N, C-alpha and C positions, 0 to 999 in steps of 0.2 A: 326748336326743341333742344334741351340741354340734357346731357348724360354725365353723371358724376362718377369718376373712376378712382376715387380715393385721394389722389393728390392734385387732380386738375379736372376741368370740365371740358367736354366736347359739345360743340354747337352743330346742329344739323338743320338742313332745310329739306322740304319734301318736293321732289321733282319727278314727274312721270312715275308716280307710285313707288318711288325709291327714296330712302333716307340718304342724303348727300352730305358728307362732312364739309362744314363751312369754316370752322375756326376752333382753336384751342384756347382756353382761358384759365388763368390761375385761380380766379374767383368769379362768382356770379351773384348778383343781388337777387334774392328770392322774393322781393316785394312784388306782389301782383301775379306771381307764378303759381301754378297748381301742379301737384304730382300727377303724372300720366303714365299709362302703360300702352305699349304698341301692340295692337292685335290685328289679325287679318280677317277680313270679311269679303267673301266672293273674290278672293285673290287680290284684294286692295287693302292698303294699309289704313288703319284707323287709329287715331290717338284718343284714348278714352280716360276719363277720370275714374279711378277705382271706386267702387261703391262705398267703401268705408270712408273715403275722403269726401265723396259727393254728399253723403248724408250729414257731414259736419260743416260744410261750407255753404254759405248763403251767397248765391250769385245775384248780381243786380238784374232786375227785370228788364227784358229786351223790349224796345219799342215795337209797336205793331208795324206791319208792313206799310200801312197807310202813312204812319208817322215817318217811317224810314223813307218813303217815297217823297215826302215833302222836303227832304234834305237833298234831293237830286235836282239836276237842271230841269227847268220848266218844260222844255221840249220833250224830255223823256217822260215826265209825268203825264203830259197830254197824250202821248202815243200809246201808252199801255193801259189806259183807263178801261177800254172795252175788251175785257178778257174774262173767260170762264174756265173753271176746271171741267175735265171730262168726267164721264160717269165712273163712280167708284174712287175718284181722286178728291181728296179734301185738304191736302197740304202740300207745301213745297217738298217736304221730305218724301211724300209719296212719289212725286215726280222723279226725284233723285234715286229712290229705291228702284223704280222701273228702269232707269238708266243703268244702274249697277247690275241688275239681273240680266238685262239684254246686252250689256257691254256697249252701250251707246244709245242715242236717241236720234230721231229724225225730225227735222223742221221742213215742212212743205208749205210754200207760200205762193200766192197768185195775186194778180192785180187786174183792174178793169178801168177803162177810161171811156167817157162819153163827152165829146167836146174837150173842155179843160177840167172836167170833174173826174177826179180819180178816187177809187176805193181799192182796198186791199183786204185779203184774208190770209190767215195763217193757222197752222196746227202744229203742235208738238206731240209726237206720238212714239209709242214703243214700236220699233221696226219689225220685231218678231211676232207680236200679237196684233198689231195694227190698232191697239187701244189708244184712243185720243186722250192725252193727258191734260193739255191746255189748248184753247183755241181763242182767236181774237179777230177783230176786224176794225176798220175805220177809214177815214178819208185821208188821201195824200195831200201834200202841199206843193204849190208851184204850178207851172204850166203843164197841162196834161199831156202825158205820153204813156204808151204801154210800158216802155222800159222803166220809166220813173215809178209808175204804179207798182210794178213788180219789185223794184228795188226797195220800195217802202215796206212791202210785205216781209221781205227778207230782213230788213233793218229792225222792224218792230219786234219780230219774234226773238231776235238775238238780243235786243235791248232788254226785253223781259227776262230772258234766260240769264244774262249777265247780272242783272239786279237781283234776281232770285238767289244766285250763287253767292253774291256779296252779302245778302241779308242773312243767309244761314251759315256764313263763313265756310263755304265749300272751298277746299284747297286742292283736293285731288282733281286730276283732269276730267273734264266732261267732254266725251266724244260726240260730235254733232255732224250728221250728214245733212247738208242744206240742199234741198231739191226745189227746182222751179222749172216752168215750161218755157221761159224766155231764154233762148240759147245765147243771145248776146250777153245777158247778165251773167249766166253761168260761165261762159267762156272767159269773160273778163276776170271773174273771181278766181278761176283756175290759173289764169296767167299771172294774176297778182300774187299768188302763192310763191312765185319765183323771185319776187323783188319786194323791197320795203319802201324805198324812196321813190316818189313819183317822178317819172321822166316827162319831158315837155309834151310829147305826143299823147301820153295818157291823160294829162291834165286837160287837153283839148277835146277829149271824148265827150259825147253827149251824156247828160245826166250824171256827170262825174261826181257832183257833190253828194247826191243821195247814194250812189253806188259805193263811193269811198267810205262813207259813214257806215253803210251796211257791212262792208268788208272788215272795217276796223272793229266793230262790235262782234262780228262772227269769229274773229281771231284773238279776242281779248281773253287772257287767262281768267279762269281755268278752262275756257272753251278751246277745244282743238277742232278745226273745221276741215271738212271736205265738201266738195260741191259736185252736184250731179244734175244733168239735164234730163227731163222727161217730156215726151210729146204730150201736148195738151189735148183735152176733149176726146180721149181715146174711147170713151163710152159711146161716142156717136156711131162707131162701127164695130165695137166689140162688147160682149157681155162682161159684166163686172167680174165674174168669177174667173175670167181668162186674163185679167189684167194683173200687173205687178202691184205690190203693196204701195210703192211710191205713186203709181198711176191712180190708184183708188183714193189715196190721200190728196192727190192733186185735184181730183173731182170735188172733194169736200172743200178744199181751200178756194176753188173757183166759185162754189156756191156761196161761201162766206163773203167773197169779194163782190 
C-alpha cells in the first residue's frame, strides 16, 4: 500500500493487523493501482476501494474456485475434493467472517486405519458457537498407520484453508487452533514451533513426510497455528453436554473418518 504525502510516497506492508512502513519513494507508477481507504472492522484493518471509485472501475472477473484449483499441484487438488460447507455457510467469506467474529477458528481432525487402508476426517468450526463451517473426509496415502492417518486429516484441512485464503486474497492473519487426539502428532507439532530447519533425529521420525507437510501448511501465511491435544472417544464414558467444544468436534471428525 502507498501513501502520498505531497512530496514523496510511503510504502507499507500489513503485518499482524498493523501497517508497517517499508520504504520511501520519490515517485510511484499508478498503473494497475486503485485508490483505497483504511478502515477498521472488528478491530482489524481492512483496505477498501471507496464506493465512488468502485462504481467507476471495472475489475476483471475472477476465476471460479474450481478453475483456481486447477492451477494448484495435483496432490492438493485430489486431497480437498471431498468437502462441504456447514449449515448456513455458503461462501469462503462466510468462513472468514466467522473467524473474525470469534477471533479465530478451530480445525479438529481425526484418522482411522484398518490394515493399510487409511481414512481421515476434519472439520473447521467456530470455537465459540461450535458451528461447523466446513467439513471433509477422504483416504490417506502410503502404508497405513494411525499417526499417518491423523497427519493426513491435519494436512488436508490446512491445505483447504490456505487455498481458500489465497483465492480470496486474505492478507490479515487467520488464527487457527489445530486439535487432534493423537498425542504424538500434536507433541511433534508443538515441538516444531521451536525450530525451522529439520535436524537429523527429526528426519528419522516415523511418518515424517506427512507430518512435515501438515506442519508446513498449518504455519503458512496468513495462517498462525497453535496445537492442542484432546483425548479421543470421550463420549464412551461422558455425556456430550459435559464435554468441551474440542472434544465434541473430535467426535464429529472421528465419525467422518
